[in-house]
C-alpha positions as CSV (number, residue, x, y, z in Angstrom):
1,M,107.9,84.9,144.6
2,N,104.6,83.6,143.9
3,S,103.4,82.3,140.3
4,E,101.1,85.2,139.8
5,Q,103.8,87.6,140.8
6,S,106.3,86.2,138.4
7,Y,104.0,87.0,135.4
8,L,103.9,90.7,136.3
9,S,106.4,92.0,133.8
10,W,105.1,89.8,131.1
11,L,101.7,91.5,131.9
12,V,103.2,95.1,131.7
13,I,104.7,94.2,128.2
14,L,101.6,92.7,127.0
15,V,99.4,96.0,128.1
16,T,102.1,98.3,126.6
17,V,101.9,96.4,123.3
18,L,98.3,96.2,123.2
19,T,97.8,99.8,124.4
20,C,99.9,101.0,121.2
21,L,97.8,98.6,119.2
22,L,94.6,100.2,120.4
23,V,96.0,103.8,119.5
24,D,96.9,102.5,116.0
25,L,93.4,101.1,115.5
26,D,91.8,104.3,116.8
27,F,93.8,106.5,114.5
28,K,93.6,104.1,111.5
29,N,96.3,106.1,109.8
30,W,96.8,103.4,107.2
31,R,93.9,104.7,105.5
32,E,95.4,108.0,105.1
33,S,97.3,108.6,101.7
34,E,99.9,110.7,103.4
35,R,100.3,109.0,106.7
36,I,102.5,106.0,107.9
37,I,105.0,106.2,104.9
38,E,105.6,109.6,105.5
39,H,108.5,112.2,105.9
40,D,111.8,110.2,106.7
41,I,110.0,106.9,106.1
42,H,110.1,107.6,102.4
43,H,113.9,107.3,102.5
44,Y,113.8,104.2,105.1
45,Y,111.2,102.3,103.3
46,G,111.6,103.2,99.5
47,Y,114.3,100.2,99.0
48,L,111.7,97.6,99.4
49,P,109.1,98.5,96.8
50,A,111.7,99.9,94.4
51,Q,113.8,96.5,94.5
52,F,111.0,94.0,95.0
53,I,108.0,95.2,93.2
54,L,109.3,97.7,90.5
55,D,112.6,96.2,89.9
56,D,113.9,99.6,89.8
57,I,116.1,100.2,92.7
58,K,117.7,103.4,91.1
59,I,114.2,105.0,90.2
60,E,114.9,105.6,86.6
61,K,112.0,104.2,84.9
62,S,109.3,106.6,86.0
63,D,108.7,109.5,88.4
64,Y,106.2,107.4,90.3
65,Q,103.7,109.7,91.2
66,Y,100.5,108.6,93.1
67,E,98.8,112.1,92.6
68,E,99.9,115.2,90.7
69,G,103.0,116.4,92.3
70,K,103.1,113.8,95.0
71,Y,105.7,111.2,94.8
72,W,106.3,107.7,96.2
73,F,110.0,108.0,96.4
74,W,111.8,110.8,97.7
75,Q,115.6,110.9,96.6
76,V,118.4,113.4,97.2
77,P,121.0,114.3,94.7
78,T,124.6,113.4,95.4
79,N,127.8,115.5,94.4
80,G,128.2,113.3,91.4
81,G,124.7,114.2,90.0
82,K,123.0,110.8,90.8
83,R,119.9,110.5,93.1
84,V,119.8,108.1,96.1
85,F,117.8,107.6,99.3
86,K,118.9,109.7,101.8
87,M,118.8,107.2,104.6
88,T,120.7,103.9,104.9
89,C,118.9,100.7,104.5
90,G,118.7,99.4,108.0
91,L,114.9,100.0,108.5
92,A,114.2,98.3,105.1
93,V,115.9,95.2,106.3
94,L,113.9,95.3,109.6
95,Y,110.7,96.0,107.8
96,S,111.0,93.3,105.0
97,P,109.2,90.5,106.6
98,F,106.0,92.7,107.3
99,F,106.5,94.2,103.7
100,F,106.4,90.8,102.1
101,I,103.3,89.7,104.4
102,G,101.6,93.2,103.4
103,H,102.5,92.4,99.5
104,Q,100.8,88.9,99.9
105,V,98.0,90.4,101.6
106,A,97.4,93.1,99.0
107,I,97.5,90.3,96.2
108,W,95.0,88.3,97.9
109,F,92.5,90.8,98.7
110,D,93.0,93.0,95.6
111,Y,94.5,96.2,96.9
112,P,97.0,97.8,94.5
113,A,100.2,95.8,94.9
114,T,102.4,98.8,94.7
115,G,104.1,98.7,98.1
116,F,102.0,102.0,99.3
117,S,98.5,100.8,99.6
118,E,96.8,100.0,103.1
119,P,98.0,96.4,103.7
120,Y,101.6,97.7,103.4
121,K,100.9,100.3,105.8
122,F,99.1,98.4,108.3
123,F,101.8,95.7,108.5
124,L,104.5,98.4,108.9
125,L,102.6,99.6,112.1
126,L,102.7,95.9,113.3
127,S,106.3,95.7,112.6
128,S,106.8,98.6,115.2
129,L,104.6,96.6,117.7
130,F,106.9,93.6,117.1
131,Y,110.0,95.4,117.7
132,L,108.6,97.2,120.8
133,F,107.8,93.7,122.2
134,V,111.5,92.7,121.2
135,G,113.1,95.7,123.1
136,L,110.9,95.2,126.1
137,F,111.6,91.3,126.2
138,F,115.5,91.9,126.2
139,V,115.1,94.8,128.9
140,R,113.3,92.3,130.9
141,K,116.0,89.7,130.4
142,L,118.5,92.4,131.3
143,L,116.9,93.3,134.6
144,K,116.4,89.8,135.5
145,K,120.2,89.1,135.0
146,F,120.9,91.8,137.5
147,D,118.3,90.1,140.0
148,F,115.9,92.9,140.2
149,S,112.8,91.9,141.9
150,E,109.7,91.2,139.6
151,N,107.9,94.5,140.9
152,V,110.9,96.6,140.1
153,I,111.1,95.0,136.6
154,A,107.3,95.6,136.0
155,I,107.3,99.3,137.0
156,T,110.7,99.9,135.0
157,L,108.9,98.3,131.8
158,A,105.8,100.3,132.4
159,I,108.0,103.7,132.7
160,I,110.0,102.7,129.5
161,G,107.1,101.8,127.4
162,L,104.4,104.1,128.6
163,G,106.3,106.9,130.2
164,T,108.6,107.9,127.2
165,N,108.5,108.8,123.7
166,L,108.8,105.0,123.0
167,F,105.1,105.1,123.4
168,C,104.6,107.6,120.6
169,Y,107.0,106.2,118.3
170,S,105.6,102.8,118.6
171,S,102.0,104.0,117.7
172,Q,101.1,107.5,116.5
173,A,104.5,108.2,115.0
174,A,105.4,104.7,114.0
175,P,107.2,103.4,112.0
176,M,109.9,106.2,112.4
177,S,113.5,104.5,113.4
178,H,113.5,104.9,117.3
179,V,111.5,101.8,118.6
180,Y,113.7,99.7,116.1
181,S,116.8,101.3,117.5
182,F,115.4,100.8,121.0
183,S,115.0,97.1,120.2
184,L,118.5,96.5,118.7
185,I,120.4,98.4,121.5
186,A,118.6,96.6,124.1
187,A,119.5,93.0,122.4
188,F,123.2,94.5,121.8
189,V,123.6,95.2,125.6
190,Y,122.3,92.0,126.5
191,F,124.6,90.0,124.1
192,V,127.5,92.1,125.4
193,I,126.9,90.9,128.9
194,R,126.5,87.3,127.8
195,Y,129.9,87.4,125.9
196,Y,131.8,88.6,128.7
197,E,130.2,86.2,131.0
198,T,130.6,83.1,128.9
199,N,133.3,84.2,126.3
200,K,131.3,82.3,123.8
201,I,131.8,83.3,120.1
202,S,128.2,82.8,119.4
203,Y,127.4,86.0,121.7
204,L,130.3,87.8,120.0
205,I,128.6,87.2,116.7
206,F,125.2,88.1,118.0
207,L,126.6,91.5,119.3
208,S,128.3,92.0,116.2
209,L,125.2,91.5,114.2
210,S,123.3,93.9,116.4
211,M,125.8,96.4,116.1
212,G,125.9,96.3,112.5
213,L,122.0,96.7,112.3
214,I,122.2,99.5,114.8
215,S,124.5,101.5,112.8
216,L,122.7,100.6,109.5
217,V,119.5,102.0,110.9
218,R,121.0,105.1,112.3
219,P,125.1,105.5,112.0
220,S,125.3,107.9,114.6
221,N,123.9,105.1,117.0
222,A,127.3,103.1,116.4
223,I,128.4,105.2,119.5
224,V,126.7,102.7,121.6
225,F,129.6,100.3,120.9
226,I,131.5,102.3,123.8
227,I,129.5,99.9,126.1
228,F,131.0,96.9,124.8
229,L,134.6,98.5,124.9
230,F,134.3,99.8,128.5
231,Y,132.5,96.6,130.0
232,D,133.8,96.0,133.3
233,C,136.1,98.7,133.4
234,K,135.7,100.6,136.5
235,T,138.5,103.3,135.6
236,F,140.2,104.5,132.4
237,K,143.1,102.6,133.8
238,D,141.2,99.4,133.6
239,F,140.4,100.2,129.9
240,G,144.0,100.7,129.1
241,A,144.8,97.2,130.6
242,K,142.0,95.5,128.5
243,S,142.8,93.7,125.5
244,I,140.7,92.1,122.7
245,S,142.1,89.4,120.7
246,M,142.7,90.0,116.9
247,L,140.4,87.0,116.2
248,N,137.6,88.7,118.0
249,L,138.1,91.9,116.5
250,F,138.1,90.1,112.9
251,I,134.8,88.6,114.1
252,I,133.4,91.7,115.0
253,F,134.4,93.4,111.9
254,F,133.6,90.7,109.6
255,F,129.8,90.5,110.8
256,I,129.4,94.3,110.9
257,L,130.8,94.5,107.4
258,L,128.4,91.5,106.4
259,V,125.2,93.5,107.5
260,W,126.5,96.6,105.6
261,I,127.1,94.9,102.2
262,P,123.4,95.5,100.8
263,Q,124.0,99.2,101.5
264,F,127.4,99.3,99.8
265,A,125.9,97.3,96.8
266,Y,123.0,99.8,96.6
267,W,125.4,102.8,96.5
268,K,127.9,101.0,94.1
269,I,124.8,100.5,91.7
270,S,123.2,103.8,92.1
271,T,126.3,106.0,91.9
272,G,129.2,103.8,91.2
273,N,130.8,104.6,94.6
274,F,130.7,102.1,97.7
275,L,130.5,105.1,100.0
276,V,128.3,108.0,99.5
277,F,127.3,111.2,101.8
278,T,123.7,111.8,101.4
279,Y,122.9,114.9,103.3
280,G,124.5,117.5,101.4
281,N,126.2,120.8,102.7
282,E,123.3,122.3,104.7
283,E,122.5,119.3,106.9
284,K,125.6,118.7,109.3
285,F,127.0,118.5,112.8
286,Y,127.9,121.7,114.4
287,F,130.4,120.3,117.0
288,L,131.6,123.6,118.1
289,D,128.1,125.0,118.9
290,P,126.1,122.2,120.5
291,K,122.7,122.8,121.8
292,I,122.8,120.7,125.1
293,I,121.0,123.1,127.2
294,D,118.2,123.6,125.0
295,G,117.8,119.8,123.9
296,L,117.6,118.9,127.6
297,F,115.7,121.6,129.4
298,S,114.0,124.0,126.8
299,F,110.4,124.2,126.4
300,R,110.8,124.0,122.6
301,K,112.0,120.1,122.9
302,G,113.6,119.6,126.2
303,W,114.1,115.8,126.7
304,L,114.0,116.4,130.7
305,V,111.0,118.8,130.2
306,Y,108.7,116.5,128.4
307,T,110.0,113.1,129.7
308,P,110.8,114.1,133.4
309,L,110.8,110.3,134.4
310,I,114.4,110.0,132.8
311,V,115.7,112.5,135.4
312,F,115.5,109.7,138.1
313,A,117.1,107.2,135.5
314,L,120.0,109.4,134.8
315,A,120.6,109.9,138.4
316,G,120.4,106.2,139.2
317,I,123.3,105.7,136.8
318,F,125.7,107.1,139.6
319,W,124.4,104.7,142.2
320,L,124.8,101.4,140.2
321,K,126.9,98.8,142.2
322,D,127.7,95.2,142.3
323,K,127.1,93.5,139.0
324,L,125.7,96.8,137.3
325,A,129.0,98.6,138.1
326,Q,130.2,96.5,135.1
327,I,128.6,98.9,132.9
328,K,128.5,101.9,134.8
329,L,131.7,103.7,133.3
330,G,130.7,102.7,129.8
331,L,127.4,103.8,130.0
332,I,128.3,107.2,131.4
333,I,130.8,107.8,128.6
334,F,128.0,106.7,126.0
335,L,125.6,109.2,127.4
336,I,127.9,112.0,127.5
337,I,129.1,111.5,123.9
338,N,125.8,110.7,122.5
339,I,124.2,113.6,124.0
340,Y,126.8,115.9,122.6
341,V,126.7,114.3,119.2
342,V,122.6,114.3,119.1
343,F,122.6,118.0,120.1
344,S,125.4,119.1,117.7
345,W,123.1,118.1,114.8
346,W,121.8,121.4,112.8
347,C,118.3,120.1,113.7
348,W,118.9,119.5,117.2
349,W,115.1,119.7,118.1
350,Y,114.3,117.0,115.5
351,G,110.7,117.5,114.9
352,G,108.0,115.1,115.7
353,S,106.6,114.6,119.3
354,Y,106.9,116.7,122.4
355,G,110.5,116.4,123.9
356,Q,113.3,114.5,122.4
357,R,112.9,111.3,120.7
């Protein structure tokens, strides 16, 4: 392999990130009062300005309106009559370095240092580009580890970055949770493989921290832990014979719990309880009536209709062999369960872009 070819995958990553940046610069959404921090992002992001700017994590000191009838913070009532952010604080953790930079820029250049002015929004967009890069970086490392050629790696990265909804959620629809989940899951799978290769505690800690953040960003994504449990299992009999030491189980549990401490503390401060269900009675899973066919094939939001390249990725799973066979069973089980859970949610179409996100 010549030196120029060895940089092809890096070039694809660079082009993908720069393309998303160009979309951001063209739309200039950070200038719009109701873009960037919009919809669910009010719940993901609100922890940061509430705690670090207003010192009012319970949102009790004011109604915080920026215009008549338009609020900075969107909270939902709990069964106990308290009000909390609906989403867990995982994205706030991932946003936080960019939030603090945006806050300092706002102060330096005389923007309102409220958490909602243009610098904060601009740096939230940059955060999505950073995590896009991190996710593609770990995908590249994974593919390198499985001895794929540079050309195959470059094509795969281009398909993932520019041929799926990851492109939309890294640019025009940023900073929703999806690119951040992509980044964390790519890192998690890499750390799982490295742990089983080396049996080093450091990789077990990294995969545990990744798992904690994955679940803190989007609790249902914790299903990806199946890949760890079924790694190097070619049959269910192999899984039955597999054992994980009590020490390793303790390490996993400890570091996942460590990541979740800020969330438990927030719920305790806001409601008096360490665990709070924030979705009410209307938003729930309908496990006896999943919309799998609609979710995959309908013109309303069909994943495979609007992202047809995924058909080849799904088919390819069944031809995994050699080193890749170590993740085959876990990947298949994860996909089946995840598809079932995703399309059992009451809002199976999930809004947003064309196709499933």
